[in-house]
C-alpha positions in Angstrom: -20.5 5.5 0.3 -17.2 6.8 1.6 -14.3 4.3 2.4 -14.7 4.8 6.2 -18.5 4.1 5.8 -17.8 0.9 4.0 -15.2 0.0 6.8 -17.7 0.4 9.4 -20.4 -1.6 7.5 -18.0 -4.4 6.8 -17.1 -4.5 10.5 -20.7 -4.7 11.6 -21.2 -7.5 9.0 -18.0 -9.3 10.3 -19.3 -9.1 13.9 -22.7 -10.4 12.9 -20.9 -13.4 11.1 -18.5 -13.9 14.2 -15.5 -13.6 11.7 -13.0 -12.7 14.5 -10.0 -12.4 12.2 -11.7 -10.0 9.8 -13.3 -8.1 12.8 -10.0 -7.6 14.4 -8.5 -6.2 11.3 -11.4 -4.0 10.5 -11.3 -2.7 14.0 -7.8 -2.0 13.8 -8.0 0.0 10.7 -10.7 2.1 11.9 -8.6 2.8 15.1 -5.7 3.8 13.1 -8.2 6.0 10.9 -9.4 7.5 14.2 -6.0 8.2 15.5 -5.0 9.9 12.2 -8.2 12.1 12.5 -7.2 13.2 16.1 -3.7 13.8 14.9 -4.8 16.1 12.1 -7.6 17.7 14.2 -10.3 16.4 11.5 -12.7 14.9 13.8 -15.7 16.7 12.4 -15.1 16.1 8.7 -13.4 12.9 8.9 -10.5 11.9 6.5 -10.9 11.6 2.9 -10.9 8.2 1.0 -7.1 9.0 -0.2 -6.2 9.7 3.5 -7.8 6.5 4.8 -6.0 4.7 1.9 -2.8 6.3 3.0 -3.4 5.0 6.5 -4.2 1.5 5.3 -1.1 1.5 3.1 1.1 2.4 6.0 -0.5 -0.6 7.9 0.3 -2.9 4.9 3.9 -1.8 5.2 4.0 -2.5 8.8 2.3 -5.9 8.3 5.0 -6.9 5.5 7.7 -5.9 8.1 6.1 -7.9 10.7 5.8 -10.9 8.5 9.6 -10.6 7.7 10.4 -10.4 11.3 8.2 -13.2 12.3 9.8 -15.3 9.5 13.2 -14.6 10.8 12.2 -15.7 14.3 10.8 -18.8 13.2 7.2 -17.9 14.3 5.0 -19.4 11.6 1.9 -19.0 13.8 2.5 -15.3 13.8 3.3 -15.2 10.1 0.0 -16.8 9.2 -1.9 -14.4 11.3 -0.1 -11.5 9.8 -0.5 -12.6 6.4 -4.5 -13.2 6.8 -4.7 -9.7 8.2 -2.5 -8.3 5.1 -5.1 -9.9 2.7 -7.9 -8.0 4.5 -5.9 -4.7 4.3 -5.1 -5.2 0.8 -8.8 -5.9 -0.2 -9.3 -2.2 0.8 -6.5 -0.7 -1.6 -6.9 0.0 -5.3 -5.6 -2.8 -7.7 -1.8 -2.4 -8.1 -0.1 -2.4 -11.4 2.0 -5.5 -12.3 5.7 -5.2 -12.8 5.5 -5.4 -16.6 2.8 -2.5 -16.7 5.2 -0.5 -14.6 8.0 -1.3 -16.9 6.1 -0.3 -20.0 5.2 3.2 -18.7 8.6 3.7 -17.3 10.2 2.9 -20.6 8.0 5.2 -22.5 8.8 8.1 -20.1 12.5 7.4 -20.3 12.3 7.4 -24.0 10.5 10.8 -23.9 13.1 12.2 -21.6 16.0 10.9 -23.5 17.0 9.1 -20.4 20.0 6.8 -20.7 21.5 5.7 -17.7 22.0 5.8 -13.8 22.3 9.6 -14.0 18.7 10.0 -15.2 17.2 8.0 -12.5 16.0 10.9 -10.3 14.7 12.6 -13.4 12.6 9.6 -14.5 11.4 8.9 -10.9 10.3 12.5 -10.6 8.0 11.9 -13.7 7.1 8.4 -13.1 5.8 8.6 -9.4 2.6 11.1 -9.8 1.4 8.5 -12.5 1.7 5.6 -10.2 0.4 7.2 -6.9 -1.6 4.6 -5.4 -1.3 2.2 -8.0 2.0 0.9 -7.3 4.6 0.3 -4.6 7.6 3.0 -4.8 10.2 0.4 -4.3 8.8 -1.7 -7.3 8.7 1.6 -9.4 12.4 2.2 -8.4 13.5 -1.3 -9.4 11.6 -0.9 -12.6 13.3 2.3 -13.5 16.9 0.9 -12.6 16.1 -2.0 -14.8 14.8 0.2 -17.8 17.8 2.6 -17.5 20.4 -0.3 -17.4 21.2 -0.5 -13.7 20.6 -3.4 -11.6 17.6 -4.1 -9.8 17.8 -5.3 -6.2 
């Protein structure tokens, strides 16, 4: 079963269970997927699971940004709503690697490349990012690379 089919199935289950929060989040995901299909002219064959995951990742980033904005604006009610939607979105993403797992791989790659400082960040990132595609946030990977190479992290 494709990810898109799973989304539709779960949306139907949420509708039957009258879980309004989950139903709304799933409808939103499917709407974004449909918009992407239209933009890419892929209506007939639909998006691949990787493309659906990319759409969901974009939505997660937007959700995180909204949470930050609502916190700054003192709107805890909206923060709670966005965080609930964020949990639903993240349930469809592959498990993310921990900071320690990322650092271990980065340290190994840096050692193999004989990387030893700020000047080598780009070289190490070029090797590291393909390994973490879909498994780790790029910002977290960048911070780990800077940490391993002796730079400051955020």
